[in-house]
C-alpha positions as CSV (number, residue, x, y, z in Angstrom):
1,M,61.2,1.4,-60.2
2,A,58.2,-0.7,-59.6
3,K,57.8,-3.7,-61.8
4,P,54.6,-3.5,-63.9
5,T,52.0,-6.1,-63.4
6,S,50.2,-8.1,-66.0
7,P,46.5,-7.9,-66.5
8,G,46.1,-11.4,-65.3
9,T,47.8,-10.6,-62.1
10,S,45.6,-7.6,-61.6
11,R,42.5,-9.7,-61.8
12,K,43.7,-12.1,-59.1
13,R,44.3,-9.3,-56.6
14,A,41.5,-8.2,-54.2
15,P,40.0,-5.0,-55.4
16,R,40.6,-1.8,-53.4
17,G,37.9,0.4,-52.0
18,G,35.9,2.1,-54.7
19,Q,36.9,-0.5,-57.3
20,H,34.8,-3.3,-58.7
21,R,35.6,-6.7,-60.1
22,Q,35.5,-7.0,-63.9
23,D,33.4,-10.1,-63.7
24,G,30.5,-8.0,-62.3
25,R,30.2,-9.9,-59.0
26,P,30.5,-8.0,-55.7
27,P,33.7,-8.3,-53.7
28,R,33.8,-10.9,-51.0
29,G,32.4,-9.6,-47.7
30,S,30.4,-6.7,-49.3
31,V,26.7,-6.2,-49.0
32,Q,24.3,-6.4,-51.9
33,T,22.9,-3.1,-53.1
34,A,19.3,-4.2,-52.6
35,T,20.0,-5.6,-49.2
36,L,21.7,-2.4,-48.1
37,C,18.8,-0.3,-49.4
38,D,16.3,-2.4,-47.5
39,L,18.4,-2.2,-44.4
40,L,18.7,1.6,-44.6
41,A,15.0,2.0,-45.4
42,S,14.0,-0.2,-42.5
43,T,16.2,1.7,-40.1
44,A,14.8,5.0,-41.4
45,L,11.2,3.7,-40.9
46,K,12.0,2.9,-37.3
47,L,13.5,6.4,-36.8
48,C,10.4,8.0,-38.3
49,L,8.2,6.2,-35.9
50,G,10.5,6.2,-32.9
51,Q,9.0,9.3,-31.2
52,D,5.2,8.8,-31.4
53,G,5.2,9.0,-35.2
54,V,7.3,12.2,-35.4
55,R,9.8,12.0,-38.2
56,M,13.4,12.3,-37.1
57,A,16.3,13.8,-39.2
58,F,18.4,11.2,-41.1
59,A,21.8,10.9,-39.6
60,P,24.6,11.6,-42.2
61,V,27.4,9.2,-42.9
62,S,30.6,10.2,-41.2
63,P,33.6,8.1,-42.2
64,T,35.9,7.1,-39.4
65,L,39.0,7.5,-41.6
66,P,40.2,10.7,-43.3
67,S,38.8,11.0,-46.9
68,D,37.7,13.5,-49.4
69,N,34.9,15.7,-48.2
70,R,33.4,15.8,-51.6
71,L,33.2,12.0,-51.7
72,T,31.5,12.0,-48.2
73,S,29.0,14.5,-49.4
74,I,28.2,12.4,-52.4
75,L,27.7,9.3,-50.3
76,D,25.4,11.2,-47.9
77,S,23.3,12.4,-50.9
78,I,23.0,9.0,-52.5
79,I,22.0,7.2,-49.3
80,A,19.5,10.0,-48.4
81,R,17.9,9.8,-51.8
82,V,17.7,6.0,-51.7
83,V,16.1,6.1,-48.2
84,E,13.6,8.8,-49.2
85,K,12.6,7.0,-52.3
86,K,12.1,3.8,-50.4
87,I,9.9,5.6,-47.8
88,Q,7.8,7.2,-50.5
89,E,7.3,3.8,-52.1
90,R,6.2,2.2,-48.9
91,Q,3.8,5.1,-48.1
92,V,2.2,4.7,-51.5
93,G,1.9,1.0,-51.0
94,G,0.4,1.4,-47.5
95,E,3.4,-0.2,-45.8
96,L,4.1,2.8,-43.6
97,S,1.2,2.8,-41.1
98,P,0.8,4.8,-37.9
99,P,2.0,3.3,-34.7
100,S,0.0,0.3,-33.6
101,P,-2.2,0.9,-30.5
102,P,-0.6,-0.2,-27.2
103,G,-1.1,-3.8,-26.2
104,P,-3.1,-5.0,-23.2
105,P,-1.9,-3.6,-19.9
106,G,0.5,-5.7,-17.9
107,P,-0.3,-7.1,-14.5
108,P,-1.1,-4.5,-11.8
109,A,1.7,-3.4,-9.5
110,S,1.9,-5.5,-6.3
111,H,2.7,-2.5,-4.1
112,C,3.4,1.2,-4.0
113,I,5.2,3.6,-1.6
114,L,3.0,6.4,-0.5
115,A,4.3,10.0,0.0
116,P,5.4,11.9,1.9
117,K,6.8,9.5,4.5
118,G,7.3,6.3,2.5
119,L,4.4,4.2,3.7
120,L,4.2,0.7,2.2
121,W,0.9,-0.2,0.6
122,L,0.6,-3.8,-0.5
123,H,-2.1,-4.4,-3.2
124,D,-1.9,-8.2,-3.4
125,P,-2.0,-9.9,0.1
126,S,-0.5,-13.1,-1.3
127,H,2.3,-11.7,-3.5
128,T,5.6,-13.4,-3.2
129,S,7.5,-10.2,-2.6
130,N,5.4,-9.1,0.4
131,Y,7.6,-10.5,3.1
132,K,10.8,-8.8,1.8
133,L,9.0,-5.5,1.4
134,F,7.2,-5.8,4.7
135,Q,10.4,-6.4,6.6
136,E,12.2,-3.5,5.0
137,H,9.5,-1.1,6.3
138,W,8.6,-2.9,9.5
139,Q,12.1,-2.7,10.9
140,R,12.0,1.1,10.5
141,G,8.9,1.2,12.8
142,Q,6.5,2.1,10.0
143,P,2.9,0.9,9.7
144,V,1.8,-1.1,6.6
145,L,-1.4,-1.0,4.6
146,V,-2.7,-4.2,2.8
147,S,-5.7,-4.2,0.5
148,G,-7.7,-7.0,-1.2
149,L,-8.7,-9.1,1.8
150,Q,-12.4,-8.8,1.0
151,K,-11.8,-11.4,-1.8
152,R,-10.9,-13.9,0.9
153,L,-13.4,-13.1,3.7
154,E,-16.8,-14.8,3.6
155,G,-19.4,-12.0,3.8
156,R,-22.0,-14.2,5.5
157,L,-19.7,-14.6,8.5
158,W,-19.0,-10.8,9.1
159,G,-22.2,-9.0,8.3
160,P,-24.4,-7.5,11.1
161,E,-27.1,-10.2,10.5
162,S,-24.6,-12.9,11.4
163,F,-23.9,-11.3,14.8
164,C,-27.6,-10.8,15.8
165,P,-28.8,-13.6,18.1
166,A,-31.0,-16.0,16.2
167,R,-33.2,-16.8,19.2
168,G,-34.2,-14.7,22.2
169,E,-32.7,-11.4,23.5
170,Q,-29.2,-11.0,24.8
171,E,-27.8,-8.2,26.8
172,V,-24.6,-6.6,25.7
173,E,-22.3,-4.0,27.3
174,V,-21.3,-1.1,25.0
175,T,-19.3,2.1,25.3
176,N,-20.9,5.5,24.6
177,L,-18.2,7.4,22.7
178,R,-19.8,10.7,23.7
179,V,-19.1,10.0,27.4
180,P,-15.6,8.5,27.6
181,G,-15.3,5.7,30.1
182,R,-19.1,5.2,30.4
183,R,-20.3,1.7,29.7
184,V,-24.0,0.9,29.4
185,R,-26.0,-2.3,29.1
186,M,-28.7,-2.7,26.4
187,S,-30.3,-5.5,24.4
188,S,-28.3,-6.7,21.4
189,R,-31.3,-6.2,19.2
190,E,-31.5,-2.5,20.1
191,F,-27.7,-2.1,19.5
192,W,-27.8,-3.7,16.1
193,D,-31.0,-1.8,15.0
194,G,-29.1,1.4,15.8
195,F,-26.1,0.1,13.9
196,T,-28.0,-0.4,10.6
197,A,-30.3,2.6,11.0
198,G,-27.6,5.0,12.2
199,A,-26.5,6.0,8.6
200,A,-30.0,7.3,7.8
201,S,-30.8,8.9,11.2
202,S,-31.4,12.7,11.0
203,E,-30.7,13.0,14.7
204,L,-27.2,11.5,14.3
205,E,-26.6,13.5,11.2
206,Q,-27.0,16.7,13.2
207,G,-24.5,15.4,15.8
208,G,-27.0,14.0,18.3
209,G,-27.8,10.6,19.6
210,D,-25.5,8.0,21.0
211,L,-22.2,6.9,19.4
212,L,-21.8,3.3,20.6
213,K,-19.0,0.8,20.3
214,L,-19.2,-2.9,21.1
215,E,-16.1,-5.1,21.6
216,T,-16.7,-8.8,21.7
217,G,-15.4,-12.2,20.7
218,F,-16.4,-14.3,17.7
219,G,-19.7,-15.4,19.3
220,D,-21.8,-18.4,18.2
221,M,-19.8,-18.9,14.9
222,E,-16.4,-18.8,16.6
223,L,-14.8,-21.7,14.9
224,C,-16.0,-20.7,11.4
225,R,-14.9,-17.1,11.9
226,A,-11.5,-18.1,13.3
227,T,-10.9,-20.4,10.4
228,N,-11.8,-17.8,7.8
229,L,-9.8,-15.1,9.5
230,S,-6.7,-17.3,9.8
231,A,-7.0,-18.2,6.1
232,S,-7.4,-14.5,5.1
233,L,-4.6,-13.0,7.1
234,P,-1.8,-11.4,5.0
235,L,1.8,-12.2,6.1
236,P,0.6,-15.2,8.1
237,E,4.2,-16.0,9.3
238,Y,4.0,-12.8,11.3
239,C,0.2,-12.3,12.0
240,G,-1.0,-15.9,12.1
241,P,-1.6,-17.6,15.4
242,T,0.9,-20.3,14.5
243,G,3.3,-18.1,12.5
244,H,7.0,-18.9,12.9
245,L,7.8,-15.1,13.2
246,N,5.0,-14.5,15.7
247,L,6.8,-14.8,19.1
248,A,3.4,-14.6,20.8
249,T,3.0,-18.3,20.1
250,H,5.5,-18.9,22.8
251,L,3.6,-17.0,25.5
252,R,2.2,-19.3,28.2
253,G,-0.9,-19.1,30.4
254,Q,-4.6,-18.3,30.0
255,R,-4.0,-14.6,30.5
256,A,-1.7,-14.5,27.5
257,Q,-4.1,-16.6,25.3
258,H,-7.0,-14.3,26.2
259,W,-4.9,-11.2,25.5
260,L,-3.9,-12.5,22.1
261,R,-7.4,-13.6,21.1
262,P,-9.0,-11.9,18.1
263,R,-11.5,-9.2,19.0
264,V,-14.4,-7.9,17.0
265,C,-15.0,-4.1,17.2
266,V,-18.5,-2.9,16.1
267,A,-18.9,0.9,16.0
268,Y,-21.4,3.5,14.9
269,G,-20.1,6.1,12.5
270,V,-18.8,9.5,13.7
271,H,-20.4,12.4,11.8
272,P,-18.7,15.6,10.6
273,Q,-20.1,17.6,13.5
274,D,-18.3,15.2,16.0
275,R,-14.9,15.2,14.4
276,S,-13.3,15.6,17.8
277,I,-14.7,12.2,18.9
278,G,-12.6,9.1,18.2
279,T,-13.8,5.6,17.9
280,K,-10.4,4.6,19.3
281,N,-8.7,7.4,21.2
282,L,-4.9,7.9,20.9
283,T,-3.3,4.8,22.4
284,V,-0.1,2.8,22.5
285,E,-0.1,-1.0,22.4
286,A,2.6,-3.3,23.9
287,A,2.2,-5.7,20.9
288,D,2.0,-5.4,17.2
289,S,-1.6,-5.4,15.8
290,I,-3.5,-6.0,12.6
291,S,-6.9,-4.5,12.1
292,I,-9.1,-5.7,9.2
293,L,-12.2,-3.9,8.1
294,V,-14.7,-6.7,7.4
295,H,-18.0,-4.7,7.0
296,V,-19.0,-1.1,6.1
297,E,-22.6,0.1,6.2
298,E,-23.8,2.4,3.5
299,G,-23.6,6.1,4.6
300,L,-25.2,9.3,3.5
301,P,-23.8,10.8,0.2
302,G,-21.0,13.2,0.9
303,R,-20.5,12.3,4.5
304,Q,-17.0,11.0,4.0
305,D,-15.9,14.0,2.0
306,L,-17.1,16.4,4.7
307,L,-15.3,14.4,7.4
308,L,-12.1,14.2,5.4
309,R,-11.9,17.8,4.3
310,A,-9.5,18.8,7.1
311,D,-7.3,15.8,6.4
312,V,-7.0,15.8,2.7
313,D,-3.7,17.7,2.7
314,E,-2.1,15.0,5.0
315,M,-3.1,12.2,2.8
316,D,-1.2,10.7,-0.2
317,P,-2.9,11.4,-3.6
318,E,-3.0,7.6,-4.2
319,L,-5.3,7.2,-1.2
320,Q,-7.3,10.3,-2.1
321,G,-8.0,8.8,-5.5
322,R,-9.8,5.8,-3.9
323,L,-12.6,8.2,-2.8
324,W,-13.6,8.5,-6.5
325,D,-13.8,4.8,-7.0
326,G,-17.5,3.9,-6.8
327,A,-16.8,0.3,-6.0
328,S,-14.7,1.2,-2.9
329,R,-16.3,1.8,0.5
330,P,-14.3,3.9,3.0
331,G,-14.9,3.0,6.6
332,A,-12.3,4.5,8.9
333,L,-9.7,7.2,9.2
334,W,-6.4,6.4,10.9
335,H,-3.6,8.6,12.3
336,I,-0.4,6.7,13.2
337,F,2.8,8.1,14.7
338,Q,6.2,6.7,15.1
339,A,7.0,5.0,18.4
340,K,10.0,7.3,19.0
341,D,7.5,10.3,19.1
342,A,5.3,8.8,21.9
343,G,7.1,10.8,24.7
344,R,6.8,14.1,22.8
345,I,3.1,13.5,22.1
346,R,2.4,12.7,25.7
347,D,4.2,15.9,26.9
348,F,2.3,18.0,24.3
349,L,-1.1,16.6,25.4
350,E,-0.3,17.3,29.0
351,K,0.6,20.9,28.1
352,A,-2.6,21.3,26.0
353,Y,-4.7,19.9,28.8
354,E,-3.2,22.4,31.3
355,D,-3.5,25.3,28.9
356,Q,-7.2,24.6,28.3
357,N,-8.0,24.3,31.9
358,Q,-6.2,27.5,32.8
359,E,-8.2,29.4,30.3
360,G,-11.4,28.7,32.2
361,A,-12.8,26.2,29.7
362,A,-14.6,23.1,30.7
363,P,-12.2,20.4,31.9
364,T,-11.1,18.1,29.1
365,E,-10.0,14.5,29.1
366,P,-6.4,13.9,30.1
367,P,-3.8,12.5,27.7
368,G,-5.3,9.7,25.7
369,R,-8.0,11.6,24.0
370,Y,-8.6,11.9,20.3
371,L,-6.3,14.4,18.4
372,D,-8.7,16.5,16.3
373,P,-7.4,18.5,13.3
374,S,-6.5,21.6,15.4
375,L,-4.5,19.5,17.9
376,R,-2.7,17.7,15.1
377,R,-1.8,21.0,13.5
378,R,-0.5,22.3,16.8
379,L,1.5,19.1,17.3
380,R,3.1,19.5,13.9
381,E,3.9,23.2,14.3
382,E,5.0,23.3,17.9
383,C,6.7,19.9,18.2
384,G,7.6,19.0,14.7
385,V,5.7,15.7,15.0
386,S,3.6,14.3,12.2
387,G,2.5,10.9,11.3
388,W,0.7,8.9,8.7
389,T,-2.9,9.6,7.6
390,L,-4.6,6.5,6.3
391,L,-8.0,5.9,4.8
392,Q,-9.2,2.3,5.4
393,F,-11.6,0.8,3.0
394,L,-13.6,-2.5,3.1
395,G,-11.1,-5.4,3.0
396,D,-8.1,-3.3,4.0
397,A,-5.8,-4.3,6.8
398,V,-3.7,-1.8,8.8
399,L,-0.7,-3.2,10.6
400,V,0.6,-1.0,13.5
401,P,4.0,-1.6,15.1
402,A,4.1,-2.1,18.9
403,G,4.8,1.2,20.7
404,A,3.4,3.4,17.9
405,P,0.7,5.9,19.0
406,H,-2.4,5.6,16.8
407,Q,-6.1,6.6,16.8
408,V,-9.1,5.6,14.7
409,Q,-12.3,7.4,13.7
410,T,-15.1,5.5,11.9
411,L,-16.8,7.2,9.0
412,S,-19.8,5.0,8.9
413,S,-21.1,2.0,11.0
414,T,-18.3,-0.6,10.6
415,I,-17.2,-4.0,11.8
416,S,-13.5,-4.7,12.2
417,V,-11.4,-7.5,13.6
418,E,-8.2,-6.9,15.5
419,Q,-5.5,-9.5,16.1
420,R,-2.4,-8.9,18.2
421,F,0.9,-10.5,17.4
422,L,4.5,-10.1,18.5
423,S,7.2,-9.7,15.8
424,P,10.9,-10.1,16.6
425,E,11.5,-6.5,15.5
426,N,9.3,-5.1,18.2
427,A,9.3,-7.7,21.0
428,A,11.1,-5.4,23.4
429,H,8.0,-3.2,23.8
430,L,6.2,-6.1,25.6
431,R,8.5,-5.7,28.7
432,D,7.9,-1.9,29.1
433,Q,4.3,-1.4,28.0
434,S,2.5,-4.6,28.6
435,P,-0.8,-4.0,30.6
436,H,0.0,-7.3,32.4
437,P,3.4,-7.5,34.2
438,Q,3.2,-11.3,33.9
439,L,3.4,-11.0,30.1
440,G,6.4,-8.7,30.2
441,A,8.1,-11.0,32.6
442,Q,7.8,-13.8,30.0
443,L,9.8,-12.0,27.3
444,D,13.2,-13.7,28.1
445,G,11.5,-17.1,28.1
446,V,9.8,-16.3,24.8
447,I,13.0,-15.3,23.1
448,F,14.8,-18.4,24.5
449,S,12.0,-20.7,23.3
450,A,12.0,-19.1,19.8
451,V,15.7,-19.5,19.4
452,R,15.6,-23.1,20.6
453,E,12.9,-23.9,18.0
454,A,14.9,-22.2,15.2
455,L,18.0,-24.2,16.1
456,G,16.0,-27.4,16.0
457,V,14.8,-26.5,12.5
458,L,18.4,-25.8,11.4
459,R,19.6,-29.1,12.8
460,G,16.9,-30.9,10.9
461,C,18.1,-29.4,7.6
462,R,21.5,-30.9,7.8
């Protein structure tokens, strides 16, 4: 038989669950009633406001150990009443307020990936993550779009007034896009007058008049423009003339230096009636290239929408949305294909050229012409080849990998600057597709020189 305990002994033992000490003080390790109520009420308030202000059901207490169901129900009832009373008190006192408005938006995203083919669009040309993102997409043979360069470019160096000769008349040689391969000579003043007046010309709006393009160097302000361009280039280790990842810096000879020199392309805008005419017909380059849109003339309202109507389904919604931004000025429409599809595109164009001539139609240009919407649709349906459709705005840079077929159509009179470079990922194209055999023959020496320089840097880090 158990030995009875004395009252004094009972007071010294720790109380069991549900019992209280006779001195009125809570047991050691327990929570004060007021504190528990506050904790429960605070938790309930968070639950009530957790889903945009929609009140959530209170979760009942479920003991982890077996116990009397009646006792559990009583505990649930007590806790629920305490919480409900506390919520009512805070509502009356104004403590329960609707959710606070969201704070200021965070920093804008530095990039996005465009559908449907995963094109990389860099929003900040100087962001620290650009190189890693660029290399991930570049090694897959994908083009890259970079925005925001207009903040770095000096407008006074790239507008039409800065290219017009200050004194006297100069003669320039331009290409008439309506007659491929035809080059004409005219005064620079006449060309630039047509450049600025072309957007408001009724003759051009109906599809008449000349569509001219001028390719030139930096002109009288060569040093200033070269300095500003070099300081504005995104990813300068790749694109810059002294970049460590630009293998073109190891090419030797005047021919190589001339081939790699930046070129200015000035072109009149192509109008909706002339959508089969390209400012730059489908072409393949032996080197990588970056093209920056430095100036866009104001065009007639709605002209861009009419020209892009056939391409809107091929364009990512993010790019389409830029058309509604009044501060943005679209200047050029790009179509870029993967380098691996170059052979299939060439075969398709040869077949299309033969089919059209056999039908008795007027002879067309051989492969190398501009792919209009109907040809792009046929290419997609018959050959399963589709590319990227890009809309280039003022201050945008389009980087095209070597060997990738691409074409450009200007939407208004524009000025762009193109710079070639040679990345390690695409250097092999120089041997097979270089317009100058002497440059392709230098490839082994270029790679050797680049490796030797890299080893020297590593030795210096020891």
